[in-house]
VOSEVEX-766032 format. One record per residue (C-alpha): residue number from 0; x, y, z. Coordinates in nm, 3 decimals. Layout:
<dolums>
NUM X Y Z
...
</dolums>
This chain:
<dolums>
0 8.286 12.311 9.597
1 8.635 12.050 9.604
2 8.532 12.064 10.025
3 8.211 11.927 9.970
4 8.335 11.648 9.757
5 8.597 11.554 10.040
6 8.389 11.544 10.317
7 8.112 11.308 10.122
8 8.436 11.114 10.034
9 8.571 11.075 10.373
10 8.189 10.988 10.511
11 8.209 10.679 10.378
12 8.507 10.593 10.624
13 8.317 10.771 10.897
14 8.529 11.059 10.891
15 8.372 11.322 10.783
16 8.304 11.512 11.115
17 8.678 11.519 11.157
18 8.749 11.755 10.925
19 8.842 12.105 11.061
20 8.756 12.421 10.891
21 8.947 12.719 11.024
22 8.846 13.103 10.936
23 9.197 13.225 10.814
24 9.370 13.049 10.508
25 9.573 12.733 10.616
26 9.722 12.708 10.200
27 10.080 12.718 10.299
28 10.229 12.504 10.565
29 10.323 12.796 10.763
30 9.954 12.936 10.826
31 9.813 12.581 10.858
32 10.029 12.521 11.128
33 9.911 12.835 11.317
34 9.559 12.761 11.229
35 9.598 12.436 11.348
36 9.818 12.478 11.644
37 10.072 12.205 11.564
38 10.423 12.167 11.415
39 10.525 12.284 11.038
40 10.602 11.933 10.995
41 10.285 11.760 11.083
42 10.130 11.927 10.761
43 10.067 11.721 10.522
44 10.111 11.894 10.200
45 10.013 11.774 9.877
46 10.238 11.839 9.558
47 10.099 11.802 9.213
48 10.304 11.671 8.922
49 10.312 11.584 8.580
50 10.487 11.285 8.505
51 10.476 11.238 8.127
52 10.112 11.238 8.046
53 10.017 11.117 8.396
54 9.883 11.367 8.725
55 10.088 11.245 9.055
56 9.997 11.367 9.394
57 10.263 11.346 9.643
58 10.208 11.354 10.048
59 10.474 11.495 10.240
60 10.588 11.651 10.568
61 10.555 12.030 10.556
62 10.907 12.065 10.634
63 11.003 11.897 10.348
64 11.079 11.929 9.979
65 11.112 11.736 9.661
66 11.467 11.617 9.595
67 11.539 11.640 9.232
68 11.762 11.332 9.225
69 11.561 11.115 9.475
70 11.242 11.241 9.262
71 11.406 11.148 8.902
72 11.554 10.804 9.052
73 11.201 10.690 9.152
74 10.965 10.845 8.838
75 11.270 10.850 8.566
76 11.137 11.204 8.468
77 11.258 11.561 8.594
78 10.987 11.688 8.821
79 10.736 11.909 8.681
80 10.503 12.046 8.915
81 10.127 12.144 8.737
82 10.085 12.519 8.627
83 9.908 12.701 8.915
84 9.620 12.758 8.657
85 9.622 12.375 8.631
86 9.559 12.267 8.905
87 9.216 12.273 8.991
88 9.156 12.104 8.620
89 9.365 11.792 8.674
90 9.302 11.743 9.064
91 8.950 11.830 9.117
92 9.095 12.068 9.416
93 9.233 12.456 9.414
94 9.587 12.521 9.483
95 9.598 12.560 9.865
96 9.362 12.282 9.954
97 9.470 11.977 9.712
98 9.466 11.656 9.929
99 9.527 11.267 9.865
100 9.106 11.256 9.883
101 8.836 11.247 9.612
102 9.069 11.283 9.357
103 8.988 11.185 8.995
104 9.040 10.813 8.934
105 9.355 10.912 8.654
106 9.544 11.102 8.948
107 9.793 10.865 9.128
108 9.865 10.929 9.501
109 10.180 10.868 9.640
110 10.300 10.920 10.021
111 10.645 11.007 10.125
112 10.852 10.850 10.400
113 10.913 11.210 10.587
114 10.543 11.162 10.690
115 10.621 10.823 10.864
116 10.770 10.935 11.186
117 10.437 11.095 11.316
118 10.110 10.893 11.436
119 9.861 11.158 11.269
120 9.929 11.431 11.006
121 9.691 11.735 10.851
122 9.655 11.722 10.504
123 9.418 11.966 10.342
124 9.041 11.860 10.271
125 8.980 12.026 9.882
126 8.990 12.410 10.053
127 9.253 12.649 10.150
128 9.062 12.649 10.452
129 8.990 12.303 10.583
130 9.252 12.020 10.689
131 9.200 11.648 10.874
132 9.377 11.530 11.141
133 9.414 11.202 11.055
134 9.684 10.864 11.160
135 9.908 10.728 10.946
136 9.694 10.416 10.908
137 9.365 10.648 10.815
138 9.560 10.843 10.550
139 9.696 10.466 10.380
140 9.320 10.365 10.386
141 9.139 10.691 10.253
142 9.373 10.774 9.987
143 9.407 10.536 9.752
144 9.796 10.544 9.736
145 10.026 10.356 9.508
146 10.309 10.296 9.723
147 10.559 10.481 10.008
148 10.823 10.639 9.843
149 11.110 10.844 9.948
150 11.147 11.165 9.718
151 11.209 11.429 9.954
152 11.492 11.617 10.209
153 11.425 11.820 10.491
154 11.444 12.204 10.482
155 11.647 12.383 10.685
156 11.559 12.671 10.877
</dolums>
């Protein structure tokens, strides 16, 4: 199970005991915010894309969406999300549990600037009912990210 791998991975940073498991699904931003008693924008959703043959995970704030023009300007390709049925095979995490931790070596992680306004955020931890409250500094240390990028726009209510 993916959660077990993430726990083992985060143990290397002394963060495995900080993982929160909830009874209900936290697979959507709305559900996660309710389960974790936080603002939707502090949910760090991990979006998975194919950029040519490369697998890319972009971690963005919960109330953000990909801005196609910004995405194309950065990656020089049109945004193409990984098909639902291929997500777990390519990221090692199920849909709703994709996170920037314990990913296959070939997966590139980027952190979106939309996260920078918060001291802590809540990414998933490899299952649709797990998360961790993590500082931005620790997110940088644990995610093996390539760079900070600006590829989102805020979602209007």
